[in-house]
C-alpha positions as CSV (number, residue, x, y, z in Angstrom):
1,M,-15.3,23.5,-4.1
2,S,-11.6,22.9,-4.3
3,I,-9.7,19.6,-4.1
4,R,-7.2,19.7,-1.3
5,H,-5.6,16.3,-1.6
6,V,-5.2,13.5,-4.1
7,V,-4.5,10.1,-2.5
8,L,-2.7,7.3,-4.4
9,S,-1.8,3.9,-3.1
10,D,-0.2,0.7,-4.2
11,L,1.8,2.1,-7.1
12,H,4.5,-0.5,-6.5
13,L,7.0,1.6,-8.4
14,G,10.0,-0.6,-9.5
15,A,7.9,-3.8,-9.7
16,R,7.8,-5.3,-13.2
17,D,4.0,-6.1,-12.8
18,S,3.1,-2.5,-11.9
19,L,1.3,-0.7,-14.8
20,L,3.3,2.4,-13.9
21,T,6.8,1.1,-14.0
22,H,8.4,1.9,-17.4
23,V,10.4,-1.2,-18.4
24,H,12.4,-2.0,-21.6
25,G,11.7,-5.2,-23.5
26,D,14.8,-6.8,-21.9
27,G,13.4,-6.0,-18.4
28,A,15.7,-3.1,-17.6
29,I,14.1,0.1,-16.0
30,A,13.7,2.8,-18.7
31,E,14.1,6.5,-18.6
32,G,11.0,8.7,-18.3
33,P,7.4,7.9,-17.5
34,S,5.6,4.9,-18.9
35,E,2.8,5.4,-21.4
36,V,0.3,4.5,-18.6
37,L,1.8,7.0,-16.2
38,A,2.0,9.8,-18.7
39,A,-1.6,9.3,-19.7
40,F,-2.7,9.2,-16.1
41,A,-0.9,12.5,-15.4
42,N,-2.5,14.1,-18.5
43,G,-6.0,13.1,-17.3
44,L,-5.4,14.4,-13.8
45,R,-3.9,17.6,-15.1
46,E,-6.9,18.3,-17.3
47,T,-9.4,17.3,-14.5
48,L,-7.7,19.6,-11.9
49,R,-7.0,22.5,-14.3
50,D,-9.3,24.9,-12.5
51,Q,-8.0,23.9,-9.0
52,H,-5.2,25.2,-6.8
53,K,-2.5,22.6,-6.8
54,P,-3.6,19.8,-4.4
55,Q,-1.2,18.0,-2.1
56,L,-0.2,14.5,-3.2
57,V,-0.6,11.8,-0.5
58,L,1.2,8.5,-1.3
59,L,-0.6,5.9,0.9
60,G,1.8,3.1,1.2
61,D,3.4,0.6,-1.2
62,A,4.3,3.4,-3.6
63,L,7.8,2.1,-3.6
64,D,8.0,-1.7,-4.1
65,L,10.9,-2.1,-1.6
66,G,9.4,-5.4,-0.5
67,L,10.1,-7.2,-3.7
68,S,12.3,-5.0,-6.0
69,P,15.9,-3.8,-5.7
70,F,16.4,-0.3,-4.3
71,G,18.0,0.8,-7.6
72,D,15.0,-0.2,-9.7
73,V,12.6,1.4,-7.3
74,S,14.6,4.6,-7.3
75,K,14.7,4.9,-11.1
76,S,10.9,4.3,-11.2
77,F,10.2,7.0,-8.6
78,L,12.1,9.4,-10.8
79,Q,9.7,8.4,-13.6
80,L,6.8,9.5,-11.3
81,L,8.5,12.8,-10.6
82,D,9.0,13.4,-14.3
83,A,5.3,12.8,-14.9
84,F,3.9,14.9,-12.0
85,F,6.6,17.6,-11.9
86,P,8.0,17.8,-15.4
87,A,11.1,20.0,-16.0
88,G,10.0,23.0,-18.0
89,G,6.3,22.1,-17.5
90,E,3.6,22.8,-15.0
91,D,3.6,21.0,-11.6
92,L,0.6,18.8,-11.1
93,F,0.8,18.9,-7.3
94,D,2.1,21.0,-4.5
95,R,5.8,20.4,-3.9
96,E,5.2,19.1,-0.3
97,I,4.3,15.4,-0.5
98,I,2.8,13.4,2.3
99,Y,4.0,9.7,2.5
100,V,2.2,7.1,4.7
101,A,4.3,4.0,4.7
102,G,2.7,0.5,4.0
103,N,4.0,-3.0,4.3
104,H,6.2,-3.1,1.2
105,D,7.8,0.2,2.1
106,H,7.7,0.0,5.9
107,H,11.5,0.2,5.7
108,L,11.1,4.0,4.9
109,W,9.4,4.5,8.3
110,R,12.1,2.5,10.0
111,M,14.7,4.7,8.3
112,A,12.9,7.8,9.7
113,Q,12.7,6.2,13.2
114,D,16.4,5.6,13.2
115,H,17.2,9.0,11.9
116,C,15.1,10.7,14.6
117,F,16.8,8.6,17.3
118,V,20.3,9.5,16.1
119,L,19.4,13.2,16.0
120,A,18.1,13.0,19.6
121,L,21.4,11.4,20.6
122,E,23.4,14.1,18.8
123,S,21.4,16.8,20.6
124,G,22.3,15.3,24.0
125,E,19.1,13.4,24.7
126,L,18.9,9.7,25.4
127,P,15.5,8.5,24.2
128,K,14.0,5.4,25.8
129,D,13.2,3.8,22.4
130,L,12.4,4.4,18.8
131,E,9.3,6.5,18.2
132,A,6.6,3.8,17.3
133,V,4.0,5.9,15.6
134,T,3.2,9.5,14.6
135,P,0.2,11.6,15.4
136,I,-2.7,11.3,13.0
137,F,-3.4,15.0,12.6
138,G,-1.1,17.9,11.8
139,T,1.9,18.3,9.6
140,P,4.2,15.3,9.9
141,S,7.6,16.3,11.4
142,H,9.6,13.4,9.9
143,R,11.1,13.6,6.4
144,C,11.7,10.8,4.0
145,R,15.4,11.1,3.3
146,L,15.5,8.5,0.5
147,M,12.8,10.2,-1.5
148,E,14.2,13.6,-0.9
149,S,17.6,12.4,-2.0
150,L,16.0,11.2,-5.3
151,I,14.2,14.5,-5.7
152,A,17.6,16.2,-5.6
153,H,18.4,14.4,-8.9
154,R,15.9,16.8,-10.4
155,P,17.4,20.3,-9.9
156,H,14.2,22.1,-10.9
157,L,12.5,20.6,-7.9
158,Q,14.8,22.4,-5.4
159,G,12.9,22.9,-2.1
160,A,10.4,20.0,-2.7
161,M,10.0,17.8,0.3
162,V,8.4,14.5,1.4
163,R,7.0,14.3,4.9
164,I,6.4,10.8,6.3
165,A,3.7,9.7,8.8
166,Y,2.9,6.2,10.1
167,P,0.7,4.2,10.3
168,N,-2.1,6.9,9.9
169,W,-2.4,10.4,8.7
170,G,-5.5,12.5,8.6
171,L,-7.4,15.8,8.4
172,S,-10.0,17.2,10.8
173,D,-12.3,20.2,10.9
174,A,-13.8,21.0,14.3
175,S,-16.5,23.3,12.9
176,S,-18.0,20.7,10.7
177,G,-17.2,17.7,12.8
178,R,-15.6,15.9,9.8
179,A,-12.4,14.0,9.7
180,V,-10.6,11.9,7.1
181,V,-8.1,9.3,8.2
182,M,-5.8,7.4,5.8
183,H,-4.0,4.1,6.5
184,H,-2.3,1.9,3.9
185,G,-4.4,-1.0,5.1
186,H,-1.9,-3.7,6.1
187,Y,-2.9,-3.7,9.7
188,L,-6.4,-4.7,8.6
189,D,-4.8,-7.9,7.4
190,G,-3.9,-10.6,9.9
191,T,-0.8,-11.4,7.8
192,Y,0.9,-8.3,9.2
193,R,-0.3,-8.8,12.8
194,A,1.5,-12.1,13.0
195,L,3.4,-11.4,16.3
196,S,0.3,-10.1,18.0
197,N,-1.4,-13.3,16.9
198,M,1.5,-15.4,18.2
199,R,1.3,-13.5,21.6
200,G,-2.3,-14.4,21.8
201,F,-1.6,-18.0,20.8
202,L,1.0,-18.3,23.7
203,G,-1.7,-17.1,26.1
204,D,-0.4,-13.6,26.9
205,G,-3.7,-11.7,26.3
206,D,-6.0,-10.6,23.5
207,A,-4.4,-11.1,20.1
208,M,-5.9,-7.8,18.8
209,P,-3.8,-4.9,20.0
210,A,-5.7,-2.1,21.8
211,T,-3.6,0.8,20.7
212,M,-1.6,2.0,17.6
213,R,1.6,2.0,19.6
214,Q,1.1,-1.7,20.7
215,L,0.1,-2.7,17.2
216,E,3.3,-1.2,15.7
217,Q,5.7,-2.1,18.4
218,E,4.7,-5.8,18.3
219,N,4.5,-6.1,14.5
220,G,6.6,-3.5,12.9
221,P,9.8,-5.5,13.2
222,W,8.1,-8.5,11.6
223,I,6.9,-6.4,8.7
224,D,10.4,-5.0,8.2
225,F,12.0,-8.4,8.5
226,L,10.0,-10.3,6.0
227,W,7.8,-8.0,3.9
228,S,9.5,-4.6,3.5
229,D,13.1,-5.2,2.5
230,L,13.2,-8.4,0.5
231,G,13.9,-6.5,-2.7
232,S,17.6,-6.2,-1.6
233,A,17.8,-9.7,-0.1
234,G,19.4,-11.4,-3.1
235,E,18.2,-14.9,-4.0
236,I,15.5,-15.2,-1.3
237,G,14.2,-11.7,-2.3
238,G,13.7,-12.8,-5.8
239,E,12.0,-16.0,-4.8
240,A,9.6,-14.0,-2.5
241,G,8.3,-12.3,-5.6
242,S,6.6,-15.6,-6.6
243,L,4.2,-15.3,-3.6
244,Y,1.5,-13.7,-5.6
245,E,1.9,-16.3,-8.4
246,V,1.4,-19.2,-6.0
247,M,-1.8,-17.8,-4.4
248,L,-3.9,-19.9,-6.8
249,S,-2.7,-23.2,-5.2
250,A,-3.1,-24.0,-1.5
251,G,-0.3,-26.6,-1.8
252,A,2.0,-24.1,-3.5
253,S,1.2,-21.5,-0.8
254,H,2.1,-23.9,1.9
255,D,5.3,-25.0,0.2
256,F,6.3,-21.4,-0.3
257,A,5.7,-20.7,3.4
258,E,7.8,-23.7,4.3
259,S,10.6,-22.6,2.1
260,I,10.7,-19.2,3.7
261,A,10.6,-20.8,7.2
262,R,13.5,-23.2,6.4
263,R,15.7,-20.3,5.1
264,V,14.9,-18.2,8.2
265,T,15.6,-20.9,10.7
266,G,18.7,-22.0,8.8
267,G,20.0,-18.5,8.7
268,L,19.6,-18.1,12.5
269,R,21.9,-21.0,13.1
270,S,24.5,-20.3,10.4
271,K,24.7,-16.6,10.7
272,L,23.7,-15.8,14.3
273,G,24.6,-19.0,16.1
274,I,21.0,-19.3,17.4
275,N,19.6,-22.9,17.8
276,P,16.2,-23.0,16.2
277,K,15.3,-26.0,18.4
278,M,15.6,-23.9,21.6
279,E,12.5,-24.2,23.7
280,L,10.5,-21.0,24.3
281,K,7.4,-21.8,26.3
282,Y,5.1,-24.8,26.8
283,G,7.4,-27.0,24.7
284,V,7.1,-24.6,21.7
285,T,10.5,-24.2,20.0
286,L,11.8,-21.2,18.0
287,D,11.6,-23.4,14.9
288,N,7.9,-24.1,15.7
289,L,7.2,-20.5,16.2
290,I,8.7,-19.3,13.0
291,R,7.1,-22.0,10.9
292,A,3.7,-21.4,12.4
293,A,4.0,-17.7,12.0
294,V,5.0,-17.9,8.3
295,D,2.4,-20.5,7.4
296,L,-0.4,-18.8,9.3
297,T,0.4,-15.6,7.5
298,A,1.9,-16.3,4.0
299,G,0.0,-19.6,3.6
300,R,-3.4,-18.9,5.2
301,A,-3.6,-15.3,4.0
302,A,-3.0,-16.6,0.5
303,E,-5.9,-19.0,0.8
304,R,-8.1,-16.1,2.1
305,Q,-7.0,-13.9,-0.7
306,R,-7.9,-16.5,-3.3
307,D,-11.4,-16.9,-1.8
308,G,-11.8,-13.1,-1.9
309,Y,-11.3,-12.7,-5.6
310,G,-15.1,-12.5,-6.1
311,H,-15.8,-9.7,-3.6
312,V,-14.1,-6.7,-2.1
313,L,-14.7,-7.5,1.5
314,G,-15.4,-10.9,3.2
315,E,-16.8,-11.5,6.7
316,A,-13.3,-11.7,8.2
317,E,-12.1,-8.5,6.5
318,I,-15.2,-6.6,7.8
319,E,-14.5,-7.8,11.3
320,D,-10.9,-6.7,11.0
321,L,-12.0,-3.3,9.6
322,G,-14.5,-2.9,12.5
323,W,-11.8,-3.7,15.0
324,Y,-9.3,-1.2,13.6
325,L,-11.8,1.6,13.4
326,G,-13.5,0.8,16.7
327,M,-10.5,0.0,18.9
328,P,-7.0,1.4,18.1
329,L,-8.1,4.2,15.8
330,A,-11.0,5.3,18.0
331,K,-8.7,5.6,21.0
332,E,-6.3,7.7,19.0
333,L,-9.1,9.9,17.7
334,Q,-10.3,10.5,21.2
335,R,-6.8,11.3,22.4
336,E,-6.0,13.8,19.7
337,L,-9.4,15.4,19.1
338,A,-10.8,15.0,22.7
339,D,-14.1,13.9,21.0
340,M,-15.0,11.5,18.3
341,P,-15.7,13.2,14.9
342,R,-19.3,13.5,13.9
343,E,-18.5,12.2,10.4
344,L,-15.5,10.0,9.5
345,S,-14.2,9.0,6.1
346,F,-11.5,6.2,6.1
347,I,-9.2,5.7,3.1
348,F,-7.1,2.7,2.7
349,G,-5.5,0.5,0.0
350,H,-3.5,-2.7,0.2
351,T,-6.1,-5.1,-1.1
352,H,-5.9,-4.0,-4.8
353,K,-9.7,-4.0,-4.9
354,P,-11.2,-0.5,-5.2
355,F,-14.6,0.2,-3.7
356,Q,-16.5,2.8,-1.7
357,D,-19.2,2.1,0.9
358,E,-20.4,2.9,4.4
359,L,-19.9,0.8,7.5
360,L,-21.7,1.0,10.8
361,V,-19.0,0.8,13.6
362,D,-19.7,1.0,17.3
363,G,-18.6,4.3,18.8
364,Y,-19.3,6.4,15.7
365,R,-22.4,8.5,15.4
366,V,-23.0,7.8,11.8
367,P,-21.8,5.1,9.5
368,V,-18.1,5.5,8.5
369,G,-17.4,6.3,4.8
370,I,-15.0,3.6,3.6
371,F,-12.9,4.1,0.5
372,N,-10.3,1.7,-1.0
373,T,-7.8,2.9,-3.7
374,G,-7.2,-0.5,-5.3
375,G,-3.7,-0.8,-6.9
376,W,-1.7,-0.6,-10.0
377,V,-0.2,-4.1,-10.1
378,L,-1.4,-7.3,-11.9
379,D,-1.5,-9.9,-9.1
380,E,-2.7,-12.5,-11.6
381,P,-2.1,-13.1,-15.3
382,T,-5.0,-10.6,-15.8
383,L,-7.3,-8.7,-13.4
384,M,-9.8,-10.5,-11.3
385,P,-13.4,-9.1,-11.5
386,V,-13.1,-6.8,-8.4
387,Q,-9.4,-5.8,-8.9
388,G,-8.6,-2.4,-10.3
389,C,-7.5,1.1,-9.2
390,A,-8.9,4.4,-8.0
391,A,-7.6,7.8,-6.9
392,M,-9.2,9.4,-3.8
393,L,-10.0,13.1,-3.9
394,V,-10.4,15.1,-0.7
395,S,-12.0,18.6,-0.7
396,E,-11.4,21.6,1.5
397,E,-14.7,20.6,3.3
398,L,-13.3,17.1,3.8
399,E,-15.7,15.4,1.5
400,V,-14.2,12.4,-0.3
401,A,-14.8,11.2,-3.9
402,S,-13.4,8.1,-5.6
403,L,-12.0,8.7,-9.1
404,R,-12.5,5.1,-10.4
405,L,-9.8,4.6,-13.0
406,F,-10.1,1.0,-14.1
407,N,-11.4,-2.5,-13.3
408,D,-11.4,-5.8,-15.0
409,P,-12.5,-5.3,-18.6
410,T,-16.1,-6.6,-19.1
411,D,-16.5,-8.5,-22.4
412,G,-13.2,-7.0,-23.5
413,T,-14.3,-3.4,-22.8
414,M,-12.9,-1.0,-20.2
415,S,-15.4,0.9,-18.2
416,P,-14.9,4.7,-18.6
417,V,-13.2,6.7,-15.8
418,R,-15.9,8.0,-13.5
419,V,-16.4,9.5,-10.0
420,E,-18.3,7.7,-7.2
421,G,-19.1,8.4,-3.5
422,S,-19.8,6.3,-0.5
423,G,-23.6,7.1,-0.5
424,R,-23.6,10.3,1.4
425,V,-24.8,13.6,-0.1
426,N,-21.6,14.8,-1.6
427,R,-21.1,18.0,-3.6
428,L,-17.5,16.9,-4.5
429,V,-18.7,13.9,-6.4
430,D,-21.0,16.0,-8.6
431,E,-18.6,18.7,-9.3
432,T,-15.6,16.4,-10.0
433,A,-17.8,14.3,-12.3
434,E,-18.3,17.5,-14.4
435,A,-14.5,18.0,-14.5
436,V,-13.9,14.4,-15.5
437,E,-16.5,14.8,-18.3
438,H,-14.7,17.9,-19.6
439,A,-11.4,15.8,-19.7
440,S,-13.1,12.8,-21.2
441,H,-10.9,12.6,-24.2
442,H,-7.8,12.4,-22.0
443,W,-9.4,9.7,-19.9
444,A,-10.5,7.8,-23.0
445,D,-6.8,7.7,-24.0
446,F,-5.8,6.6,-20.6
447,S,-8.4,3.7,-20.6
448,R,-7.2,2.6,-24.0
449,I,-3.6,2.5,-23.0
450,V,-4.3,0.7,-19.7
451,H,-6.4,-1.9,-21.5
452,G,-3.6,-2.5,-24.0
453,R,-1.0,-2.8,-21.2
454,I,-3.2,-5.3,-19.3
455,L,-3.6,-7.5,-22.4
456,E,0.1,-7.3,-23.1
457,E,1.1,-8.4,-19.6
458,A,-1.6,-11.1,-19.6
459,N,-0.2,-12.6,-22.8
460,K,3.3,-12.4,-21.5
461,R,2.4,-14.3,-18.3
462,V,0.5,-17.0,-20.1
463,R,3.5,-17.6,-22.4
464,E,5.8,-17.7,-19.4
465,E,3.5,-20.2,-17.6
466,L,3.3,-22.4,-20.7
467,E,7.1,-22.4,-21.0
468,R,7.5,-23.3,-17.4
469,S,5.0,-26.1,-17.6
470,D,6.7,-27.5,-20.7
471,A,10.1,-27.4,-19.0
472,E,8.6,-29.2,-16.0
473,L,7.1,-31.9,-18.2
474,R,10.4,-32.4,-20.1
475,E,12.3,-32.6,-16.8
476,A,9.8,-35.2,-15.5
477,A,10.1,-37.2,-18.7
478,E,13.9,-37.4,-18.3
């Protein structure tokens, strides 16, 4: 059995709290892969040694455009290229990369939309609007110009390309009835359906969009506006980076949301001449709308995220997952495949909590295999119990296995890298487990390095928090 795709999500390249970003002691982005990234590439290379080169799928938030400057993100992406496609060394993956944008890098999809529209105009066409979504199945026709421009900085990678799909990409096999669908996971989170929620609040229909097109058309601009391009937004962009840090405090979450709302409404008046007090409907003003949207998303989602540190999926998350699979995704599957797949595996990230399971969803013949990639960033001073990271492996036969890379260290000890499945009979799990065992010395090095990096970052954050607290106490005393 051969591994056809390797799926990675939530790398957050360019972010200082990403375990993959190589940063000097002074905070500047360094040259070359970080120790964690190099060890990860070594483990993968040894595990996949007997395989044909699989295709790399980057499943959203690979680039931390939402919170990090474009220059930092670009340098960090070059670090990834140097690890996976080293000059003078052996490529780890096929040179055609698939990129499925998420919330922090939604801007890449917007760039592709704009480019496609301009090309149509130059060819004499006059499209009605931007292309909202791409088909799930087949080779994506859009190219990621930003990432390909960065690849051009590595002359030995001439001919390499990055194809971009959004918000889903997948694989299907009519003979076996299997399908694998990948989505970053942000549309399973009410934070990123804020405008659909607001439409429902104003009484204009069900708040849960029925199709992928409606979902993206209503919420894509919101994501791009507030969540996907703040890294280049100067002062407010830097302050937005504190969102994760305030998630432990309901009051801080609300204050943060209020701060964003004030800046947005103030900017509408000063820069665009728009009066935030203008009435929209039923006495609701634009100011009310923006403040409610930000607080209902940034504030309330933060509260839900805090409550979810002890488990991978809560009741609300399961409901959202069931809606996504059973409504907009099911409609798209029926449209593209003419019939529902006999067996579906769904891969997503976004939550930074890796897991694998099965979920019974109306409209599907058997329970859907659910796989989450986790993430590479430290959202807290150290990992919470369910936080961690996994890489998803997809075989030619469209079986899926989770390469569990790390979780919160138990009693100061990292669990070894291992392979797990969703519960189905799965030859890929057994065969990959053997390959991981053969590469165990490489993975042991990886676990040791990751553990050291987590402890280093945790100690740094504790010091920073103590220094901040001391400064606040001194200020209060004065």
